A tleap script that builds the chain and sets N, CA, C and O, in Angstrom:
source leaprc.protein.ff14SB
mol = sequence {
  NMET SER GLY LYS PHE GLU LEU LYS LYS ALA
  LYS ASP GLY GLN PHE HIE PHE ASN LEU LEU
  ALA SER ASN GLY GLN VAL ILE LEU THR SER
  GLU LEU TYR LYS ALA LYS ASP SER ALA LEU
  ASN GLY ILE GLU SER VAL ARG LYS ASN SER
  GLN ARG ASP GLY ALA PHE GLU THR LYS ALA
  SER SER ASN ASP LYS HIE TYR PHE VAL LEU
  LYS ALA THR ASN GLY GLN VAL VAL GLY GLN
  SER GLN MET TYR THR SER ALA ALA SER CYS
  GLN ASN GLY ILE GLU SER VAL GLN LYS ASN
  ALA PRO ASP ALA ALA LEU ASP ASP GLN SER
  CSER
}
set mol.1.N position { 72.199 169.410 107.075 }
set mol.1.CA position { 71.359 170.327 106.917 }
set mol.1.C position { 70.569 170.421 105.926 }
set mol.1.O position { 70.800 170.494 104.719 }
set mol.2.N position { 69.408 170.416 106.639 }
set mol.2.CA position { 68.161 170.667 105.026 }
set mol.2.C position { 67.989 171.718 104.289 }
set mol.2.O position { 68.577 172.785 104.469 }
set mol.3.N position { 67.016 171.446 103.241 }
set mol.3.CA position { 67.101 172.698 102.056 }
set mol.3.C position { 66.300 173.368 102.506 }
set mol.3.O position { 65.492 173.319 103.434 }
set mol.4.N position { 66.691 174.262 101.487 }
set mol.4.CA position { 66.005 175.896 102.129 }
set mol.4.C position { 65.588 176.530 101.060 }
set mol.4.O position { 66.073 176.149 99.996 }
set mol.5.N position { 64.727 177.503 101.031 }
set mol.5.CA position { 64.501 178.679 100.132 }
set mol.5.C position { 65.125 179.887 100.425 }
set mol.5.O position { 65.084 180.450 101.519 }
set mol.6.N position { 65.680 180.258 99.472 }
set mol.6.CA position { 66.148 181.549 99.340 }
set mol.6.C position { 65.501 182.661 98.649 }
set mol.6.O position { 65.546 182.596 97.420 }
set mol.7.N position { 64.774 183.895 99.284 }
set mol.7.CA position { 63.790 185.026 98.612 }
set mol.7.C position { 65.034 185.974 98.565 }
set mol.7.O position { 65.868 186.179 99.446 }
set mol.8.N position { 64.931 186.541 97.201 }
set mol.8.CA position { 65.939 187.448 96.850 }
set mol.8.C position { 65.009 188.790 96.181 }
set mol.8.O position { 63.781 188.718 96.123 }
set mol.9.N position { 65.697 189.885 95.743 }
set mol.9.CA position { 65.111 190.989 95.381 }
set mol.9.C position { 66.034 191.217 93.838 }
set mol.9.O position { 67.253 191.295 93.995 }
set mol.10.N position { 65.615 191.303 92.676 }
set mol.10.CA position { 66.573 191.902 91.699 }
set mol.10.C position { 66.609 193.168 91.384 }
set mol.10.O position { 65.920 194.010 91.959 }
set mol.11.N position { 67.315 193.391 90.559 }
set mol.11.CA position { 68.026 194.868 90.418 }
set mol.11.C position { 66.498 195.609 89.994 }
set mol.11.O position { 66.057 196.599 90.578 }
set mol.12.N position { 65.951 195.052 89.094 }
set mol.12.CA position { 64.393 195.732 88.942 }
set mol.12.C position { 63.806 196.221 89.597 }
set mol.12.O position { 63.107 197.211 89.380 }
set mol.13.N position { 64.033 195.308 91.117 }
set mol.13.CA position { 62.700 195.572 92.284 }
set mol.13.C position { 61.822 194.424 92.283 }
set mol.13.O position { 60.835 194.396 93.019 }
set mol.14.N position { 62.093 193.554 91.569 }
set mol.14.CA position { 60.885 192.271 91.571 }
set mol.14.C position { 61.733 191.401 92.505 }
set mol.14.O position { 62.866 191.732 92.855 }
set mol.15.N position { 60.991 190.016 92.977 }
set mol.15.CA position { 61.277 189.034 93.814 }
set mol.15.C position { 61.179 187.902 93.262 }
set mol.15.O position { 60.195 187.577 92.598 }
set mol.16.N position { 62.300 187.075 93.490 }
set mol.16.CA position { 62.431 185.413 93.078 }
set mol.16.C position { 62.980 184.690 94.006 }
set mol.16.O position { 63.665 185.212 94.886 }
set mol.17.N position { 62.809 183.678 93.957 }
set mol.17.CA position { 63.413 182.579 94.960 }
set mol.17.C position { 63.937 181.038 94.725 }
set mol.17.O position { 63.209 180.235 94.141 }
set mol.18.N position { 64.918 180.758 95.092 }
set mol.18.CA position { 65.344 179.066 94.865 }
set mol.18.C position { 65.250 178.444 95.403 }
set mol.18.O position { 65.619 178.825 96.514 }
set mol.19.N position { 64.838 177.217 95.411 }
set mol.19.CA position { 64.980 175.915 96.245 }
set mol.19.C position { 66.269 175.601 96.334 }
set mol.19.O position { 66.654 175.392 95.184 }
set mol.20.N position { 67.338 175.423 97.264 }
set mol.20.CA position { 68.098 174.343 97.406 }
set mol.20.C position { 68.224 173.422 98.343 }
set mol.20.O position { 67.781 173.680 99.462 }
set mol.21.N position { 68.873 172.116 98.076 }
set mol.21.CA position { 69.030 170.940 98.133 }
set mol.21.C position { 69.605 171.334 99.438 }
set mol.21.O position { 69.468 172.469 99.894 }
set mol.22.N position { 70.343 170.248 100.121 }
set mol.22.CA position { 70.849 170.381 101.588 }
set mol.22.C position { 72.575 170.487 101.421 }
set mol.22.O position { 73.410 170.729 102.294 }
set mol.23.N position { 72.740 170.247 100.148 }
set mol.23.CA position { 74.053 170.497 99.830 }
set mol.23.C position { 74.197 171.814 99.383 }
set mol.23.O position { 75.335 172.200 99.120 }
set mol.24.N position { 73.332 172.505 99.262 }
set mol.24.CA position { 73.444 174.235 98.693 }
set mol.24.C position { 73.190 174.226 97.050 }
set mol.24.O position { 73.207 175.277 96.408 }
set mol.25.N position { 73.002 173.196 96.562 }
set mol.25.CA position { 72.623 173.309 94.861 }
set mol.25.C position { 71.369 173.659 94.724 }
set mol.25.O position { 70.538 173.051 95.400 }
set mol.26.N position { 70.949 174.688 93.846 }
set mol.26.CA position { 70.115 175.324 93.330 }
set mol.26.C position { 69.107 174.083 92.677 }
set mol.26.O position { 69.646 173.465 91.759 }
set mol.27.N position { 68.015 173.739 92.959 }
set mol.27.CA position { 66.885 172.585 92.642 }
set mol.27.C position { 66.135 172.748 91.843 }
set mol.27.O position { 65.693 172.015 90.958 }
set mol.28.N position { 65.802 174.534 92.350 }
set mol.28.CA position { 64.228 174.642 91.479 }
set mol.28.C position { 64.093 176.567 91.801 }
set mol.28.O position { 64.251 177.000 92.942 }
set mol.29.N position { 63.763 177.592 90.500 }
set mol.29.CA position { 64.103 178.579 90.300 }
set mol.29.C position { 62.263 179.124 90.099 }
set mol.29.O position { 61.371 178.566 89.461 }
set mol.30.N position { 62.216 180.536 91.015 }
set mol.30.CA position { 61.066 180.926 90.096 }
set mol.30.C position { 60.840 181.509 89.593 }
set mol.30.O position { 61.830 182.235 89.503 }
set mol.31.N position { 60.010 181.931 88.947 }
set mol.31.CA position { 59.477 183.141 88.091 }
set mol.31.C position { 59.789 184.571 88.622 }
set mol.31.O position { 60.172 184.395 89.778 }
set mol.32.N position { 59.812 185.947 88.328 }
set mol.32.CA position { 59.587 186.979 89.107 }
set mol.32.C position { 58.215 187.397 89.384 }
set mol.32.O position { 57.270 187.471 88.599 }
set mol.33.N position { 58.271 187.683 90.753 }
set mol.33.CA position { 57.155 188.579 91.216 }
set mol.33.C position { 57.412 189.636 91.311 }
set mol.33.O position { 58.532 190.144 91.360 }
set mol.34.N position { 56.138 190.246 91.362 }
set mol.34.CA position { 56.248 192.076 91.261 }
set mol.34.C position { 56.241 192.457 92.590 }
set mol.34.O position { 56.886 193.429 92.984 }
set mol.35.N position { 55.362 191.561 93.522 }
set mol.35.CA position { 55.643 191.711 95.252 }
set mol.35.C position { 55.940 190.976 96.154 }
set mol.35.O position { 55.427 189.867 96.005 }
set mol.36.N position { 56.813 191.116 97.441 }
set mol.36.CA position { 57.064 190.018 97.933 }
set mol.36.C position { 55.716 189.067 98.240 }
set mol.36.O position { 55.817 187.964 97.703 }
set mol.37.N position { 54.779 189.220 98.809 }
set mol.37.CA position { 53.977 188.911 99.027 }
set mol.37.C position { 53.790 187.383 98.067 }
set mol.37.O position { 53.847 186.194 98.382 }
set mol.38.N position { 53.514 188.199 96.606 }
set mol.38.CA position { 53.295 187.085 95.875 }
set mol.38.C position { 54.462 185.954 95.694 }
set mol.38.O position { 54.166 184.797 95.395 }
set mol.39.N position { 55.636 186.325 95.872 }
set mol.39.CA position { 56.670 185.630 96.069 }
set mol.39.C position { 56.756 184.177 97.201 }
set mol.39.O position { 56.942 182.976 97.001 }
set mol.40.N position { 56.531 184.962 98.366 }
set mol.40.CA position { 55.975 184.147 99.268 }
set mol.40.C position { 54.708 183.267 99.347 }
set mol.40.O position { 54.551 182.426 100.231 }
set mol.41.N position { 53.972 183.471 98.538 }
set mol.41.CA position { 52.800 182.531 98.134 }
set mol.41.C position { 53.238 181.429 97.057 }
set mol.41.O position { 52.737 180.325 96.846 }
set mol.42.N position { 54.187 181.980 96.518 }
set mol.42.CA position { 54.876 180.859 95.218 }
set mol.42.C position { 55.433 179.773 96.194 }
set mol.42.O position { 55.267 178.559 96.079 }
set mol.43.N position { 56.059 180.366 97.083 }
set mol.43.CA position { 56.995 179.597 97.826 }
set mol.43.C position { 55.740 178.224 98.442 }
set mol.43.O position { 55.860 177.014 98.250 }
set mol.44.N position { 54.570 178.962 99.218 }
set mol.44.CA position { 53.994 177.975 99.737 }
set mol.44.C position { 53.449 176.980 98.946 }
set mol.44.O position { 53.227 175.829 99.320 }
set mol.45.N position { 53.081 177.775 97.045 }
set mol.45.CA position { 52.555 177.042 96.251 }
set mol.45.C position { 53.894 175.401 96.245 }
set mol.45.O position { 53.722 174.217 96.535 }
set mol.46.N position { 54.947 176.072 95.834 }
set mol.46.CA position { 56.192 174.950 96.252 }
set mol.46.C position { 55.791 173.876 96.769 }
set mol.46.O position { 55.511 172.848 96.150 }
set mol.47.N position { 55.723 174.091 98.239 }
set mol.47.CA position { 55.883 173.340 99.507 }
set mol.47.C position { 54.699 172.301 98.974 }
set mol.47.O position { 54.939 171.097 98.881 }
set mol.48.N position { 53.312 172.898 98.608 }
set mol.48.CA position { 51.803 172.276 98.486 }
set mol.48.C position { 52.458 171.477 97.473 }
set mol.48.O position { 53.023 170.485 97.933 }
set mol.49.N position { 52.540 171.640 96.180 }
set mol.49.CA position { 52.223 171.400 95.127 }
set mol.49.C position { 53.543 169.963 94.625 }
set mol.49.O position { 53.416 168.995 93.875 }
set mol.50.N position { 54.575 170.396 95.356 }
set mol.50.CA position { 55.657 169.212 95.346 }
set mol.50.C position { 55.554 167.926 95.654 }
set mol.50.O position { 56.284 167.031 95.228 }
set mol.51.N position { 54.023 167.741 96.910 }
set mol.51.CA position { 53.856 166.555 97.103 }
set mol.51.C position { 52.771 166.035 96.251 }
set mol.51.O position { 52.469 164.868 96.496 }
set mol.52.N position { 52.067 166.658 95.243 }
set mol.52.CA position { 51.268 166.353 94.389 }
set mol.52.C position { 51.312 165.601 93.423 }
set mol.52.O position { 52.024 166.074 92.537 }
set mol.53.N position { 50.730 164.309 93.095 }
set mol.53.CA position { 50.598 163.858 91.833 }
set mol.53.C position { 50.522 164.380 90.770 }
set mol.53.O position { 49.805 165.379 90.714 }
set mol.54.N position { 51.183 163.945 89.584 }
set mol.54.CA position { 51.338 164.758 88.464 }
set mol.54.C position { 51.504 166.156 88.391 }
set mol.54.O position { 51.264 166.673 87.300 }
set mol.55.N position { 51.957 167.061 89.566 }
set mol.55.CA position { 52.674 167.997 89.620 }
set mol.55.C position { 53.704 168.703 88.498 }
set mol.55.O position { 53.748 169.872 88.115 }
set mol.56.N position { 54.395 167.717 88.177 }
set mol.56.CA position { 55.955 167.886 87.701 }
set mol.56.C position { 55.777 167.468 86.299 }
set mol.56.O position { 55.159 166.435 86.041 }
set mol.57.N position { 56.523 168.565 84.948 }
set mol.57.CA position { 56.115 167.896 84.086 }
set mol.57.C position { 57.825 167.992 83.410 }
set mol.57.O position { 58.524 169.005 83.443 }
set mol.58.N position { 58.148 166.900 82.929 }
set mol.58.CA position { 59.758 167.266 82.341 }
set mol.58.C position { 59.591 167.382 80.795 }
set mol.58.O position { 58.749 167.006 79.980 }
set mol.59.N position { 60.586 167.964 80.760 }
set mol.59.CA position { 60.978 168.588 79.294 }
set mol.59.C position { 62.160 168.067 78.656 }
set mol.59.O position { 62.999 167.410 79.271 }
set mol.60.N position { 62.260 168.421 77.127 }
set mol.60.CA position { 63.716 168.037 76.597 }
set mol.60.C position { 63.796 169.549 75.968 }
set mol.60.O position { 62.977 169.840 75.096 }
set mol.61.N position { 64.831 170.585 76.419 }
set mol.61.CA position { 65.449 171.652 75.571 }
set mol.61.C position { 65.789 171.050 74.170 }
set mol.61.O position { 65.805 169.828 74.019 }
set mol.62.N position { 66.015 171.771 73.312 }
set mol.62.CA position { 66.666 171.760 71.760 }
set mol.62.C position { 68.149 170.949 71.943 }
set mol.62.O position { 68.485 169.956 71.297 }
set mol.63.N position { 68.796 171.502 72.795 }
set mol.63.CA position { 69.888 170.611 72.722 }
set mol.63.C position { 70.173 169.288 73.703 }
set mol.63.O position { 71.205 168.858 74.217 }
set mol.64.N position { 68.923 168.889 73.723 }
set mol.64.CA position { 68.915 167.551 74.034 }
set mol.64.C position { 69.122 167.529 75.819 }
set mol.64.O position { 69.231 166.404 76.307 }
set mol.65.N position { 69.159 168.365 76.490 }
set mol.65.CA position { 68.980 168.756 77.933 }
set mol.65.C position { 67.601 168.530 78.870 }
set mol.65.O position { 66.504 169.062 78.701 }
set mol.66.N position { 67.976 167.640 79.838 }
set mol.66.CA position { 66.504 167.635 80.141 }
set mol.66.C position { 65.885 168.655 81.658 }
set mol.66.O position { 66.821 169.069 82.341 }
set mol.67.N position { 65.135 168.862 81.931 }
set mol.67.CA position { 64.613 169.858 83.040 }
set mol.67.C position { 63.153 169.565 83.226 }
set mol.67.O position { 62.422 168.940 82.457 }
set mol.68.N position { 62.850 170.122 84.375 }
set mol.68.CA position { 61.356 169.753 84.994 }
set mol.68.C position { 60.649 170.913 85.346 }
set mol.68.O position { 61.225 171.727 86.067 }
set mol.69.N position { 59.148 171.205 84.849 }
set mol.69.CA position { 58.409 172.736 85.716 }
set mol.69.C position { 57.663 171.664 86.748 }
set mol.69.O position { 57.483 170.457 86.583 }
set mol.70.N position { 57.289 172.516 87.873 }
set mol.70.CA position { 56.580 172.499 88.638 }
set mol.70.C position { 55.126 173.208 88.711 }
set mol.70.O position { 55.057 174.404 88.994 }
set mol.71.N position { 54.141 172.556 88.488 }
set mol.71.CA position { 52.785 173.030 88.229 }
set mol.71.C position { 52.098 173.265 89.434 }
set mol.71.O position { 52.487 172.745 90.480 }
set mol.72.N position { 50.844 174.200 89.372 }
set mol.72.CA position { 50.064 174.408 90.685 }
set mol.72.C position { 49.164 173.671 89.805 }
set mol.72.O position { 49.365 173.267 88.660 }
set mol.73.N position { 47.885 173.547 90.731 }
set mol.73.CA position { 46.721 173.098 90.538 }
set mol.73.C position { 45.686 173.599 89.161 }
set mol.73.O position { 45.024 172.965 88.340 }
set mol.74.N position { 45.946 175.094 89.405 }
set mol.74.CA position { 45.566 175.569 88.147 }
set mol.74.C position { 46.464 175.357 86.612 }
set mol.74.O position { 45.790 175.616 85.615 }
set mol.75.N position { 47.500 175.037 86.432 }
set mol.75.CA position { 48.704 174.678 85.474 }
set mol.75.C position { 49.501 175.386 85.623 }
set mol.75.O position { 50.527 175.082 85.016 }
set mol.76.N position { 49.567 176.709 86.465 }
set mol.76.CA position { 50.438 177.885 86.690 }
set mol.76.C position { 51.698 177.040 86.996 }
set mol.76.O position { 51.883 176.120 87.792 }
set mol.77.N position { 52.699 177.806 85.881 }
set mol.77.CA position { 54.059 176.997 86.666 }
set mol.77.C position { 54.708 177.678 87.981 }
set mol.77.O position { 54.847 178.899 88.055 }
set mol.78.N position { 55.023 176.958 88.822 }
set mol.78.CA position { 55.539 177.890 89.954 }
set mol.78.C position { 57.006 177.533 90.002 }
set mol.78.O position { 57.741 178.079 90.825 }
set mol.79.N position { 57.539 176.466 88.987 }
set mol.79.CA position { 59.169 176.784 89.310 }
set mol.79.C position { 59.507 175.713 88.281 }
set mol.79.O position { 58.837 174.781 87.835 }
set mol.80.N position { 61.063 176.232 87.977 }
set mol.80.CA position { 61.548 175.610 86.811 }
set mol.80.C position { 63.316 175.084 87.416 }
set mol.80.O position { 64.084 175.776 88.085 }
set mol.81.N position { 63.567 173.536 86.851 }
set mol.81.CA position { 64.884 173.174 87.319 }
set mol.81.C position { 66.195 174.082 86.478 }
set mol.81.O position { 66.132 175.106 85.799 }
set mol.82.N position { 67.400 173.185 86.872 }
set mol.82.CA position { 68.249 173.684 85.748 }
set mol.82.C position { 68.309 172.771 84.847 }
set mol.82.O position { 67.617 171.763 84.996 }
set mol.83.N position { 69.004 172.888 83.901 }
set mol.83.CA position { 69.263 171.766 82.701 }
set mol.83.C position { 69.949 170.558 83.639 }
set mol.83.O position { 70.733 170.674 84.581 }
set mol.84.N position { 69.373 169.369 83.043 }
set mol.84.CA position { 70.301 168.171 83.494 }
set mol.84.C position { 70.778 167.527 82.210 }
set mol.84.O position { 70.043 167.941 81.313 }
set mol.85.N position { 71.612 166.764 81.769 }
set mol.85.CA position { 72.247 166.185 80.927 }
set mol.85.C position { 71.478 164.891 80.758 }
set mol.85.O position { 71.396 164.614 79.562 }
set mol.86.N position { 70.894 164.016 81.531 }
set mol.86.CA position { 70.152 163.123 81.536 }
set mol.86.C position { 68.895 162.963 82.028 }
set mol.86.O position { 68.628 163.526 83.090 }
set mol.87.N position { 67.824 162.120 81.318 }
set mol.87.CA position { 66.894 162.229 82.237 }
set mol.87.C position { 66.766 161.752 83.404 }
set mol.87.O position { 66.056 162.263 84.270 }
set mol.88.N position { 67.649 160.411 83.586 }
set mol.88.CA position { 67.775 160.121 85.593 }
set mol.88.C position { 68.315 161.226 85.899 }
set mol.88.O position { 67.336 161.853 86.304 }
set mol.89.N position { 69.127 161.858 85.983 }
set mol.89.CA position { 69.220 163.132 86.653 }
set mol.89.C position { 68.277 164.238 86.771 }
set mol.89.O position { 68.189 165.047 87.695 }
set mol.90.N position { 67.656 164.167 85.813 }
set mol.90.CA position { 66.389 165.316 86.088 }
set mol.90.C position { 65.497 164.468 86.738 }
set mol.90.O position { 64.617 165.158 87.250 }
set mol.91.N position { 65.361 163.511 86.907 }
set mol.91.CA position { 64.506 162.529 87.852 }
set mol.91.C position { 64.644 162.593 89.197 }
set mol.91.O position { 63.703 162.712 89.982 }
set mol.92.N position { 66.192 162.492 89.591 }
set mol.92.CA position { 66.759 162.836 90.773 }
set mol.92.C position { 66.384 164.253 90.920 }
set mol.92.O position { 65.517 164.429 91.776 }
set mol.93.N position { 66.726 165.114 90.431 }
set mol.93.CA position { 65.832 166.390 90.723 }
set mol.93.C position { 64.206 166.909 91.015 }
set mol.93.O position { 63.840 167.793 91.790 }
set mol.94.N position { 63.660 166.342 90.428 }
set mol.94.CA position { 62.540 166.197 91.179 }
set mol.94.C position { 62.268 165.335 92.408 }
set mol.94.O position { 61.564 165.682 93.356 }
set mol.95.N position { 62.844 164.286 92.296 }
set mol.95.CA position { 63.031 163.609 93.818 }
set mol.95.C position { 63.468 164.611 94.700 }
set mol.95.O position { 62.681 164.920 95.594 }
set mol.96.N position { 64.754 165.294 94.635 }
set mol.96.CA position { 65.301 166.420 95.535 }
set mol.96.C position { 64.011 167.336 96.151 }
set mol.96.O position { 63.801 167.646 97.324 }
set mol.97.N position { 63.247 167.648 94.971 }
set mol.97.CA position { 62.381 169.012 95.223 }
set mol.97.C position { 61.375 168.342 96.294 }
set mol.97.O position { 61.235 168.890 97.388 }
set mol.98.N position { 60.707 167.211 95.997 }
set mol.98.CA position { 59.561 166.595 96.743 }
set mol.98.C position { 60.531 166.171 98.056 }
set mol.98.O position { 59.865 166.348 99.076 }
set mol.99.N position { 61.486 165.816 98.281 }
set mol.99.CA position { 62.074 165.926 100.124 }
set mol.99.C position { 62.490 166.715 100.272 }
set mol.99.O position { 62.213 166.607 101.466 }
set mol.100.N position { 63.115 167.816 100.226 }
set mol.100.CA position { 63.224 169.428 100.492 }
set mol.100.C position { 62.081 170.284 100.690 }
set mol.100.O position { 61.962 170.962 101.711 }
set mol.101.N position { 61.058 170.279 99.556 }
set mol.101.CA position { 60.772 171.617 99.447 }
set mol.101.C position { 59.466 171.723 100.874 }
set mol.101.O position { 59.027 172.787 101.310 }
set mol.102.N position { 59.163 170.657 101.254 }
set mol.102.CA position { 58.300 170.961 102.370 }
set mol.102.C position { 58.215 171.286 103.884 }
set mol.102.O position { 57.342 171.660 104.667 }
set mol.103.N position { 59.838 170.894 103.936 }
set mol.103.CA position { 60.159 171.578 105.590 }
set mol.103.C position { 61.206 172.296 105.212 }
set mol.103.O position { 61.936 172.442 106.192 }
set mol.104.N position { 61.687 172.873 104.167 }
set mol.104.CA position { 62.548 173.916 103.960 }
set mol.104.C position { 62.428 175.244 104.652 }
set mol.104.O position { 61.390 175.904 104.605 }
set mol.105.N position { 63.308 175.554 105.177 }
set mol.105.CA position { 63.666 177.013 105.582 }
set mol.105.C position { 63.348 178.317 104.859 }
set mol.105.O position { 63.168 178.182 103.649 }
set mol.106.N position { 63.283 179.081 105.163 }
set mol.106.CA position { 63.163 180.115 104.715 }
set mol.106.C position { 64.144 181.507 104.564 }
set mol.106.O position { 63.879 182.610 105.044 }
set mol.107.N position { 65.093 181.223 103.933 }
set mol.107.CA position { 66.033 182.540 104.178 }
set mol.107.C position { 65.771 183.644 103.011 }
set mol.107.O position { 65.810 183.632 101.780 }
set mol.108.N position { 65.473 184.637 104.055 }
set mol.108.CA position { 64.995 185.925 103.022 }
set mol.108.C position { 65.931 186.649 103.145 }
set mol.108.O position { 66.200 187.134 104.244 }
set mol.109.N position { 66.757 186.935 101.896 }
set mol.109.CA position { 67.657 188.043 101.617 }
set mol.109.C position { 67.420 189.091 100.511 }
set mol.109.O position { 68.241 189.593 99.742 }
set mol.110.N position { 65.854 189.334 100.642 }
set mol.110.CA position { 65.585 190.335 100.006 }
set mol.110.C position { 65.286 191.902 100.411 }
set mol.110.O position { 64.722 192.753 99.723 }
set mol.111.N position { 65.993 192.061 102.126 }
set mol.111.CA position { 65.527 193.289 102.339 }
set mol.111.C position { 66.909 194.342 102.098 }
set mol.111.O position { 66.787 195.560 102.229 }
savepdb mol mol.pdb
quit
């Protein structure tokens, strides 16, 4: 099984998506979007930008956990990872997004 994007509707009516790896683990989460079309554009942005050099930025939280953000060409964050215990596992998460995002199927659960 390959990765997939799950598009969901939040309780407040906004839309968001997760990119799941082939094992079902969430590897990237979006912001909230007011419109479904905007969320779909966000998914396309992840597909494109996941292959762009310099699109990923790794960060460390105040409790020494590691995470990454994926940025569009305009610098806007289009997705954020979960927290990882090590820099190496964070890097593995980036590689998983790069591998899964381009061909990930869309599972629209927002209806």
